[in-house]
Structures are given as C-alpha cells and as structure tokens.
C-alpha positions as CSV (number, residue, x, y, z in Angstrom):
1,X,-105.9,107.2,-89.6
2,X,-108.7,108.3,-91.8
3,X,-106.7,110.9,-93.8
4,X,-103.1,109.9,-94.4
5,X,-100.6,112.8,-94.4
6,X,-100.0,114.4,-97.8
7,X,-96.2,114.3,-97.4
8,X,-95.2,111.1,-99.3
9,X,-92.6,110.0,-96.7
10,X,-94.8,110.7,-93.8
11,X,-97.8,108.9,-95.4
12,X,-95.8,105.8,-96.2
13,X,-94.4,105.6,-92.6
14,X,-97.9,106.3,-91.1
15,X,-99.4,103.5,-93.2
16,X,-96.6,101.1,-92.3
17,X,-97.9,101.3,-88.7
18,X,-94.7,100.4,-86.8
19,X,-95.4,98.5,-83.6
20,X,-93.0,98.0,-80.6
21,X,-91.4,94.6,-80.3
22,X,-87.9,94.3,-78.7
23,X,-85.4,96.9,-77.5
24,X,-82.2,96.0,-75.7
25,X,-78.8,97.3,-74.7
26,X,-76.0,94.9,-75.8
27,X,-72.4,94.9,-74.7
28,X,-69.6,92.6,-76.0
29,X,-66.2,91.7,-74.9
30,X,-63.6,89.3,-76.4
31,X,-64.8,87.3,-79.4
32,X,-68.5,87.0,-80.0
33,X,-71.1,86.3,-82.6
34,X,-74.9,86.4,-82.7
35,X,-76.9,84.9,-85.6
36,X,-80.6,85.3,-86.4
37,X,-82.4,83.2,-89.1
38,X,-85.8,82.9,-90.6
39,X,-86.9,86.4,-89.5
40,X,-89.1,88.8,-91.4
41,X,-89.1,91.9,-89.3
42,X,-87.5,95.4,-89.3
43,X,-84.2,95.6,-87.4
44,X,-82.2,98.6,-86.3
45,X,-79.0,99.1,-84.4
46,X,-76.9,102.0,-83.1
47,X,-73.3,101.5,-82.0
48,X,-72.5,103.8,-79.0
49,X,-69.0,102.4,-78.2
50,X,-66.4,100.3,-80.1
51,X,-66.8,98.5,-83.3
52,X,-68.5,95.3,-84.6
53,X,-69.4,93.6,-87.9
54,X,-72.9,93.2,-89.3
55,X,-73.5,90.8,-92.1
56,X,-76.9,90.7,-93.8
57,X,-77.6,87.7,-96.0
58,X,-76.3,88.1,-99.6
59,X,-74.5,91.4,-98.8
60,X,-71.0,92.4,-98.0
61,X,-70.2,92.8,-94.3
62,X,-70.6,96.2,-92.7
63,X,-68.0,97.4,-90.2
64,X,-69.9,99.5,-87.7
65,X,-68.2,102.1,-85.5
66,X,-69.3,104.2,-82.6
67,X,-71.9,106.6,-83.9
68,X,-73.1,104.4,-86.7
69,X,-76.8,103.6,-87.2
70,X,-78.3,100.8,-89.3
71,X,-81.9,100.2,-90.2
72,X,-83.0,97.2,-92.3
73,X,-86.8,97.5,-93.0
74,X,-87.1,93.8,-93.7
75,X,-84.4,91.4,-92.5
76,X,-84.5,87.6,-92.9
77,X,-81.0,86.5,-91.9
78,X,-78.1,88.4,-90.3
79,X,-75.1,88.0,-88.0
80,X,-73.5,90.5,-85.7
81,X,-70.0,89.8,-84.3
82,X,-66.8,91.2,-83.0
83,X,-64.3,92.2,-85.7
84,X,-62.5,88.9,-85.0
85,X,-65.4,86.5,-84.5
86,X,-65.2,83.1,-82.8
87,X,-65.5,79.7,-84.5
88,X,-69.1,78.7,-85.1
89,X,-68.8,75.8,-82.7
90,X,-67.6,78.1,-79.9
91,X,-70.7,80.4,-79.9
92,X,-71.9,81.5,-76.4
93,X,-75.5,82.2,-75.6
94,X,-76.1,85.9,-74.8
95,X,-76.3,86.4,-71.0
96,X,-79.1,88.7,-69.8
97,X,-77.6,90.8,-67.0
98,X,-80.7,92.9,-66.4
99,X,-84.1,93.8,-67.9
100,X,-83.3,94.4,-71.6
101,X,-79.5,94.3,-71.0
102,X,-77.4,91.6,-72.6
103,X,-73.7,90.6,-72.5
104,X,-72.0,88.9,-75.4
105,X,-68.7,87.1,-75.5
106,X,-66.3,86.3,-72.7
107,X,-67.5,87.4,-69.3
108,X,-64.1,88.3,-68.0
109,X,-63.0,90.2,-71.1
110,X,-63.1,94.0,-71.0
111,X,-66.2,95.5,-72.7
112,X,-65.2,96.7,-76.2
113,X,-68.6,97.3,-77.8
114,X,-71.9,98.7,-76.8
115,X,-75.0,98.8,-79.0
116,X,-78.6,99.7,-78.8
117,X,-80.6,97.0,-80.7
118,X,-84.2,97.0,-81.7
119,X,-86.8,95.0,-83.6
120,X,-90.3,96.1,-84.4
121,X,-93.2,95.0,-86.6
122,X,-95.2,96.7,-89.4
123,X,-98.9,96.2,-88.8
124,X,-99.9,97.5,-92.3
125,X,-101.8,95.0,-94.4
126,X,-99.8,96.4,-97.4
127,X,-96.4,96.3,-95.8
128,X,-94.9,94.4,-98.7
129,X,-95.7,97.3,-101.1
130,X,-94.6,100.0,-98.6
131,X,-91.3,98.3,-97.7
132,X,-90.5,97.9,-101.4
133,X,-90.5,101.7,-101.6
134,X,-87.8,102.0,-99.0
135,X,-84.0,101.3,-99.2
136,X,-83.0,97.7,-98.4
137,X,-80.4,98.9,-95.9
138,X,-79.9,102.3,-94.3
139,X,-76.5,103.0,-92.9
140,X,-75.9,106.4,-91.3
141,X,-72.8,107.7,-89.7
142,X,-72.8,110.1,-86.6
143,X,-76.5,110.2,-86.2
144,X,-76.9,112.0,-82.9
145,X,-80.7,112.3,-83.1
146,X,-81.1,108.7,-84.1
147,X,-79.1,107.5,-81.1
148,X,-81.1,109.8,-78.8
149,X,-84.3,108.3,-80.2
150,X,-83.1,104.8,-79.6
151,X,-82.2,105.6,-76.0
152,X,-85.7,107.0,-75.5
153,X,-87.2,103.8,-77.0
154,X,-85.0,101.7,-74.7
155,X,-86.0,103.6,-71.7
156,X,-89.7,103.6,-72.6
157,X,-89.6,99.8,-73.2
158,X,-88.1,99.1,-69.8
159,X,-90.7,101.1,-67.9
160,X,-94.3,100.3,-67.6
161,X,-95.6,103.8,-67.7
162,X,-99.0,105.1,-68.8
163,X,-99.6,105.2,-72.6
164,X,-96.3,103.3,-73.2
165,X,-97.4,101.6,-76.4
166,X,-98.6,104.9,-77.9
167,X,-95.4,106.6,-77.0
168,X,-93.4,103.8,-78.5
169,X,-95.4,103.8,-81.7
170,X,-94.8,107.5,-82.1
171,X,-91.1,107.2,-81.3
172,X,-90.7,104.4,-83.9
173,X,-92.4,106.6,-86.5
174,X,-90.0,109.4,-85.8
175,X,-87.1,107.0,-85.8
176,X,-88.0,105.7,-89.3
177,X,-88.6,109.2,-90.7
178,X,-85.3,110.5,-89.2
179,X,-83.4,107.6,-90.6
180,X,-84.9,108.0,-94.1
181,X,-84.2,111.8,-94.0
182,X,-80.5,111.0,-93.4
183,X,-80.1,108.8,-96.5
184,X,-78.0,110.3,-99.3
185,X,-80.3,109.4,-102.2
186,X,-77.5,110.2,-104.7
187,X,-75.6,107.1,-103.5
188,X,-78.6,104.7,-103.7
189,X,-78.6,102.1,-106.4
190,X,-82.0,100.6,-106.0
191,X,-85.2,102.5,-107.1
192,X,-87.7,103.6,-104.5
193,X,-89.5,106.5,-102.9
194,X,-86.4,108.3,-101.7
195,X,-84.9,108.5,-105.2
196,X,-88.2,109.8,-106.5
197,X,-88.4,112.5,-103.8
198,X,-84.8,113.5,-104.4
199,X,-85.8,114.5,-107.9
200,X,-87.4,118.0,-107.6
201,X,-89.8,117.5,-110.5
202,X,-90.9,114.0,-109.6
203,X,-91.3,115.1,-106.0
204,X,-94.1,117.5,-107.2
205,X,-95.9,114.7,-108.9
206,X,-95.5,112.4,-105.8
207,X,-96.9,115.1,-103.5
208,X,-99.9,115.5,-105.8
209,X,-100.6,111.7,-105.6
210,X,-100.3,111.6,-101.8
211,X,-102.1,114.8,-101.1
212,X,-105.4,113.5,-102.6
213,X,-105.4,109.9,-103.9
214,X,-109.1,110.4,-104.8
215,X,-108.4,113.1,-107.3
216,X,-108.7,112.5,-111.0
217,X,-105.1,111.9,-111.9
218,X,-103.5,110.9,-115.2
219,X,-99.9,110.5,-116.5
220,X,-100.4,113.6,-118.6
221,X,-101.7,115.6,-115.6
222,X,-98.9,114.3,-113.3
223,X,-96.3,115.1,-116.0
224,X,-97.7,118.6,-116.3
225,X,-97.5,119.1,-112.5
226,X,-93.8,118.0,-112.7
227,X,-93.2,120.4,-115.6
228,X,-92.1,117.5,-117.9
229,X,-93.2,116.0,-121.2
230,X,-95.4,112.9,-120.8
231,X,-92.7,110.5,-122.2
232,X,-89.9,112.0,-120.1
233,X,-92.0,111.9,-117.0
234,X,-93.1,108.3,-117.6
235,X,-89.5,107.0,-118.2
236,X,-87.9,108.9,-115.3
237,X,-90.7,107.9,-112.8
238,X,-90.4,104.2,-113.8
239,X,-86.6,104.3,-113.5
240,X,-86.4,106.1,-110.1
241,X,-89.5,104.6,-108.5
242,X,-89.3,101.1,-109.9
243,X,-92.8,101.1,-111.3
244,X,-94.9,103.1,-113.8
245,X,-96.8,106.2,-112.6
246,X,-100.3,104.7,-112.8
247,X,-99.1,101.4,-111.3
248,X,-97.8,103.4,-108.3
249,X,-101.0,105.5,-108.1
250,X,-103.2,102.3,-108.2
251,X,-101.1,100.6,-105.5
252,X,-101.1,103.6,-103.3
253,X,-104.9,104.1,-103.7
254,X,-105.5,100.5,-102.7
255,X,-103.1,100.8,-99.7
256,X,-105.1,103.8,-98.4
257,X,-108.4,101.9,-99.1
258,X,-107.2,98.9,-97.0
259,X,-106.4,101.3,-94.1
260,X,-109.8,102.9,-94.4
261,X,-111.6,99.5,-94.5
262,X,-109.9,98.5,-91.2
263,X,-109.7,101.8,-89.4
264,X,-113.0,103.5,-90.1
265,X,-116.7,102.9,-90.3
266,X,-117.0,104.4,-93.8
267,X,-119.3,102.7,-96.3
268,X,-117.5,101.0,-99.2
269,X,-119.0,103.4,-101.6
270,X,-117.5,106.4,-99.7
271,X,-114.1,104.6,-99.5
272,X,-114.2,104.0,-103.3
273,X,-114.8,107.7,-103.9
274,X,-112.0,108.7,-101.5
275,X,-109.5,106.7,-103.4
276,X,-110.5,107.8,-106.9
277,X,-113.0,105.2,-108.1
278,X,-116.1,106.4,-109.9
279,X,-118.2,103.4,-108.7
280,X,-118.3,100.7,-106.1
281,X,-118.2,98.1,-108.8
282,X,-115.0,99.5,-110.3
283,X,-113.4,99.7,-106.9
284,X,-114.4,96.2,-105.9
285,X,-113.1,94.8,-109.2
286,X,-109.7,96.5,-108.8
287,X,-109.5,95.6,-105.1
288,X,-110.4,91.9,-105.8
289,X,-107.8,91.7,-108.6
290,X,-105.1,93.2,-106.4
291,X,-106.0,91.4,-103.1
292,X,-107.8,88.3,-104.2
293,X,-111.0,89.0,-102.3
294,X,-113.6,91.8,-102.4
295,X,-113.2,94.7,-100.0
296,X,-116.0,93.7,-97.7
297,X,-114.6,90.2,-97.2
298,X,-111.1,91.6,-96.7
299,X,-112.4,93.9,-93.9
300,X,-114.4,91.1,-92.2
301,X,-111.5,88.6,-92.3
302,X,-109.0,91.1,-90.9
303,X,-111.2,92.3,-88.1
304,X,-112.0,88.8,-87.1
305,X,-108.3,88.0,-87.0
C-alpha cells in the first residue's frame, strides 16, 4: 500500500493490516464457560441464537443476545459463558464436532446458544498506535451486515479456495470498518479517532492530515481548515483524540513511513518527502527518536524477520 486512503477511518484500518487467524462456529448447551488468558489479539463475536455472558478483564460483564456483535481490537483476558456458568472446577474442554465447529457444555443438553467467533492479527508495525485510536470495546445490537460478513469469513476459512487469504483480508477490513461505522460516538467515554470524526469541524482537519501527510501542516493551518481559533482547535483536538494535533500528525506520518519502508522500493529520501520532512537527516532523527533505530535499519530488520 504505497498511498494510504485519504479517509481517516479507511487509512487506519488499511495500515492495521488485519490478517486471518481463527474463525469458528460455537454452540452451547447447559452450563458452560470458556476462558482465554495471556492473549494480545483482536477478538470478535456475533451471537446468532440465545444468550451468553462475555467478561473482559477489568470490565463489567456484557450479556449478549441474538443479533449482538462485539469487537475487541486488543484483548488479553476474557471469559464467555452461559448466563448461569458452571463452577471453575467443573469446566469441560470444548468438543470439536467438525471443521471449525465446536460444542460447549453438556453434550445431552439442548442447544441454547450459537455464536460466530473469530480472532485475527494486525500485521502493522505500528499497531499499538493505531489500536489506541480505536474504542476499547465495540458492542453493536442487531448488526445484520456484520453477521453476514462473519458468516462469509467462516465459510471462506473452512474452504481451501483460490485467493482465500486475500479474500479473508478484504473481508476483515470490511468487518472492521462496518463495526466502527456502527459505533455511536456520542456514548463513547474514551478519546480516539471516532470521537474526532464525529465532530464535523475536527473531521475536516483529520481528513486534511490523512489526505496528504507530506503537506506542510501546522496547528494554525489545521485550525483554519476546521474553521476554529487556534486555541479552541488545540484544546478540542487533544480532548477528543487523546493527543495534541502535532503529536497526532507526527505519529501518523511515521506510521505511513514504516509502511512505505516495508512495502515499497522507494529511497529513504523520497519517503522522507512523502511524509513531510524537508531532509533525510530530519526524517532519520525523528524516526530514530520514535522507533529507537534509523529507518534503514528498521527496514532491514523487519524484512529479515
């Protein structure tokens, strides 16, 4: 991806580079509980029948009903269970009843819950920054298109057809964008990209940043594009995005630079110009300060790995 999309949401999802990992159909009967620890990956789930309980570490439990969709861009520890879970000592190992199909709980009990569950990875070298711009948890009710996308991902995962990985990557990108589109930003507590885009004036400045990260941009210029005074723009940007405007611009420029270093044959001097640095020296200094090593060494290490 030599030229990231100018739409802020599309450009963040594109740079995240979601890669397929696990997709499965899970059914549960009776009392059941699944626990996952020491993870650091995106997790998503759509309930197609019944109810269940999802508990993400340090958060209040969510009761999910048929038609609910949940996406956690970065999950470390979570449990899913029946509404009335079993004792911890009575946990049963999920039974795989077919390719990508799992049964939880008591085998003889009627099926009360069906879920589509998936995990993926973000291949971006700057995924920490990009994930920090997204909501911690996305919970959407009655998401027909999201469930349809998950069903397509499940079907594609289970069939070894031509170009499967490419199709899965595209489906994951669309799934992420559709989930983020469904978020009601007015109910969000944490700062991030969606809160910034929900503000019509800040959205103008964000589109200016993402449309051409190599342009000469300043707080005053971005404030003018947003139709705001410099001080009002600065304060509102920092409050809704969680970082100052030039901090956001610098981080985004370096994220694009990392992508260009790994995905193109451009010379470092050209990459520096594309992301708004007047000289290779200034770019290398900023890159080294942010990443810890010069851009050439970063590209060599990543390609070797």
